[in-house]
C-alpha positions, -999 to +999 in steps of 0.1 A: -370+482-541-348+511-533-313+502-521-300+523-492-265+535-496-243+531-465-210+545-459-182+520-462-160+515-431-125+526-438-101+498-444-079+491-414-044+484-426-028+452-412-003+457-385+032+461-397+054+430-395+075+429-363+111+428-372+138+426-346+173+414-348+182+379-334+203+396-307+173+418-297+150+388-297+174+369-274+174+398-249+136+401-250+132+364-243+157+365-214+139+396-200+105+378-202+119+350-181+132+373-154+169+372-162+186+404-148+223+396-152+246+380-178+282+373-167+309+372-194+338+385-213+334+404-246+347+389-279+340+398-315+318+368-321+292+382-296+294+419-306+258+418-318+246+405-284+266+431-266+251+459-287+216+447-279+224+446-242+237+481-243+204+494-257+183+482-228+183+485-190+166+454-176+196+431-180+230+441-168+261+427-184+287+419-156+321+421-173+347+399-156+384+392-162+382+355-172+353+334-186+357+307-160+348+333-134+317+343-154+305+307-155+312+302-118+292+334-110+263+321-131+264+288-113+266+305-079+236+327-088+216+296-098+225+278-066+217+308-044+183+316-060+172+285-078+167+307-109+184+305-142+220+318-143+233+331-176+268+336-190+282+346-224+315+343-241+335+345-273+336+314-296+364+289-293+387+299-264+360+319-247+337+289-245+366+267-235+372+290-205+336+288-195+338+250-192+351+249-156+322+269-142+297+250-164+311+217-150+304+231-115+268+239-125+263+206-142+274+183-114+258+205-087+225+206-106+224+244-110+203+258-139+227+277-161+225+289-197+256+296-217+255+316-249+286+316-271+294+331-304+304+310-334+320+315-368+299+332-395+275+308-413+296+305-444+327+297-424+313+269-402+331+236-409+362+254-424+396+263-411+383+297-399+400+312-368+389+298-335+363+275-351+356+242-334+325+221-331+312+237-299+284+212-294+310+184-291+330+206-267+302+210-242+286+176-246+299+161-214+287+189-192+254+200-207+219+185-213+211+207-243+234+223-269+224+236-303+239+256-332+215+283-345+215+281-383+185+303-391+172+335-374+137+322-369+150+292-350+165+313-322+135+318-299+123+282-301+159+270-293+164+295-266+131+287-249+139+250-251+173+256-236+159+276-207+132+251-200+157+223-200+180+241-176+153+250-151+133+218-152+163+194-151+185+217-130+213+215-156+234+233-181+222+244-216+242+260-243+235+279-276+261+287-303+251+317-323+271+325-355+283+361-353+264+372-385+232+356-372+230+381-343+223+409-368+197+391-389+160+400-386+134+377-373+096+380-370+093+354-342+078+365-309+092+355-274+077+325-257+059+332-224+075+315-193+055+284-184+050+272-148+081+251-141+076+238-106+073+201-099+041+195-079+039+167-055+014+141-067+000+118-040+006+081-048+007+046-033+045+053-029+037+079-003+017+055+019+045+030+016+071+057+025+050+069+055+047+033+068+084+029+067+090+062+085+064+054+111+080+021+119+114+035+124+131+032+158+165+047+150+159+072+122+182+097+106+174+125+081+201+132+055+197+168+042+211+179+009+226+213+000+199+219-026+170+217-001+146+247-003+126+241+028+123+264+058+146+253+087+116+253+110+098+227+089+128+204+089+132+208+126+095+201+132+099+168+112+130+158+132+112+165+165+080+146+155+100+116+141+128+116+168+156+116+142+191+129+140+196+157+114+227+149+093+240+173+066+253+159+034+284+175+019+281+213+017+246+216+034+259+234+065+237+263+076+204+249+064+196+240+100+212+257+130+238+238+149+220+248+181+191+225+174+192+195+199+189+169+171+214+186+148+245+163+142+263+184+117+281+170+086+289+136+075+322+126+060+353+148+054+349+181+073+320+168+094+313+155+129+338+127+135+313+110+159+283+109+136+296+082+113+293+055+139+257+067+149+247+068+113+258+032+107+233+021+134+203+039+119+174+016+109+158+042+086+173+070+066+152+098+049+173+116+023+160+150+011+173+165-021+206+147-021+221+117-040+252+118-019+259+086+001+294+080+015+301+043+010+322+039+041+295+053+063+265+034+050+241+021+077+243-016+081+206-025+078+188+007+072+157+012+050+159+042+028+133+067+017+143+093-008+127+126-017+139+142-049+127+169-073+138+149-103+132+111-107+167+108-122+181+115-088+166+084-072+188+054-065+219+072-079+241+061-050+220+038-029+191+013-033+159+027-018+128+012-003+105+041-014+110+072-035+089+104-036+093+128-065+081+164-065+083+196-044+102+185-013+086+212+009+051+198+001+063+162+006+079+170+040+047+189+051+026+158+043+050+135+061+049+157+091+011+155+091+013+117+090+035+117+121+011+135+144+005+104+165+040+091+163+060+086+196+098+089+191+122+064+206+137+081+238+167+058+238+176+068+202+171+105+211+195+101+240+221+086+216+216+116+193+222+141+221+253+122+234+267+123+199+260+160+196+275+168+230+307+148+224+313+167+192+305+201+207+331+195+234+358+184+210+350+212+186+354+238+213+387+223+222+399+226+186+386+261+182+403+275+213+439+268+203+461+299+204+491+301+181+510+322+156+506+316+127+470+311+136+454+277+140+428+272+112+401+262+137+406+294+157+403+315+125+369+298+118+357+306+154+367+342+150+347+345+118+317+328+133+317+352+162+318+384+141+294+377+112+256+382+110+233+352+112+221+357+076+256+361+061+262+345+028+295+325+031+313+313+000+339+286+002+368+278-020+379+242-024+408+231-003+420+229+033+402+261+043+369+246+032+374+214+053+383+234+084+351+255+079+328+225+075+343+209+106+345+238+130+319+265+120+288+264+142+261+276+118+230+296+128+212+304+096+240+314+073+238+304+036+268+285+025+279+283-012+305+259-025+315+237-054+300+206-040+307+178-065+329+195-092+351+207-064+369+234-084+395+256-068+388+293-075+351+291-068+350+312-036+357+347-050+334+344-080+306+330-058+310+360-034+308+385-062+276+369-075+261+367-040+267+404-033+251+413-067+220+392-057+218+403-021+235+437-017+220+442+017+236+411+032+271+405+045+291+383+021+322+365+033+345+344+011+368+319+028+396+308+005+431+293+005+460+311-010+461+286-039+424+291-047+426+329-047+456+329-070+436+311-097+411+340-100+430+370-085+424+392-115+388+394-106+396+414-074+392+442-099+356+431-107+346+437-070+359+473-073+343+479-107+309+471-094+314+484-058+308+449-043+315+453-005+326+417+002+351+404+027+377+378+015+396+359+042+427+342+028+442+312+047+478+319+038+500+289+046+522+290+015+511+255+003+484+235-013+479+221+022+453+195+015+472+180-014+504+181+006+488+162+035+470+137+014+503+128-004+520+124+029+491+102+041+497+080+010+534+077+016+542+100-013+565+130-016+544+162-020+559+175-052+543+207-065+524+217-034+546+246-023+533+280-034+551+312-044+528+338-029+526+375-034+518+399-006+481+395-009+473+426+011+494+448-012+479+432-044+444+438-030+453+474-021+466+480-056+433+468-070+414+493-048+405+471-018+410+478+019+434+451+031+451+438+063+479+414+070+469+393+100+493+376+123+474+374+157+439+366+168+434+401+182+443+416+148+419+392+131+390+401+154+396+438+150+399+436+112+367+415+109+348+441+128+361+468+105+357+449+073+320+439+077+310+476+078+334+489+052+323+509+022+346+489-002+358+453-005+382+441+022+408+413+020+423+398+052+456+380+045+457+356+075+490+339+082+479+303+089+497+274+105+506+243+084+484+220+105+471+188+089+433+185+089+421+159+115+404+139+087+438+132+071+452+108+097+489+104+093+522+115+107+537+143+085+573+136+077+586+168+062+583+205+061 
């Protein structure tokens, strides 16, 4: 037998091992998950990460003046988009400064990832400068926090951190030793998995639908995290015959012009809705765990819709709970109400409540004075801005006047809802303009709130962010002052020493106006909303106690 000789196939060499640095791997993983911005302040413990960011173009590092602003911007991005917000900082004091913004994200259930540097591996646990156990530091305001001790652990931990943040709507944190950033790893990035929470039909749905169909005096309580089209919520209200009540901070989700819209509940809300709400026999809460104890309905049955089962029965006992995508659940409920006949007597009460508040609101908003009445400032803003404006609110008296007197169309309102940190307004406006450069972005802040973050006026100029900041300048921490008077206390520490805000803004590269009359405010608003640079309006505001703080002020 003759053997036939065949040519041997050339040997194909195995692929070369893939080596990237830990910093490069982090950036690749973030890119794969759609991250386009990281907010932060540079420090030597994150030099490796900064170098990796500088060598690519998909992710932009937004350099701010203080780490608290970076974390608040990440939180605002997460609230506005529903996507992961990311911030980064130096070890020790850098991470400590992030904590305020991370607290905001944690309590408001915004998905945020924080990356901090850490001491070199051989210095962890020693008296090395700035070293502290960072996992213990962030424990109270995060759901995941790990120290990376080996380069091949980085991508597994990073993917777990991102999944935790997005699925649980929470804060995650990674500490990366400064020398680990430069170490090589062969690990490959993890693909982004589907992270939506589908609605699964269940016996609970039939129970919930029966409760809803049986209602005679229903109310819908809408949360600020709702991601449902306003038209769908309005259709549900009309089919069910319910009043639409906004939980704290949910203004703008449904237009105030809708005939069943009753505005907010509690401080800064419709003062007439509390009494109506108490007489509801059924309350449907959508993506909110907020439940003001002094306004609880006397005998209402409660149906809750939540994206996360951990949000059920946080503040109130429920009769039925539905977990999943709220838009899908509401659509199915709407389908189940096709044959429902609303109660005309209850609808009449809803409309009477709305009309009473509209008349009082207009009376408050039409007051003319100098310094300007806070409600008249809000009306002027409302009349000048676009219907799709993003409005960011700082915490304080200005926020309460806005929530009370602004008649929303379809504006998107961002605020620090449960953490309630002063200083939130400006960082949120900066983030909103980066996300939606085509939209008007207006920040409403008090003088005290702006003073906490005033250095980041420079950030707006650095990134050419054409926002409008309106400062309620009354020379005081007005809300704290009035609440102390209300409690019979002397308001120590509430008087402010203010700069000339217009001159400060001008020195930072802004257009600025000092406002003393309503005519000046209206003209300045018209100019500011079409300006080619950021604009600050320093509005001299009357020291008028907010109507929710019922007391006689005895003092200046």
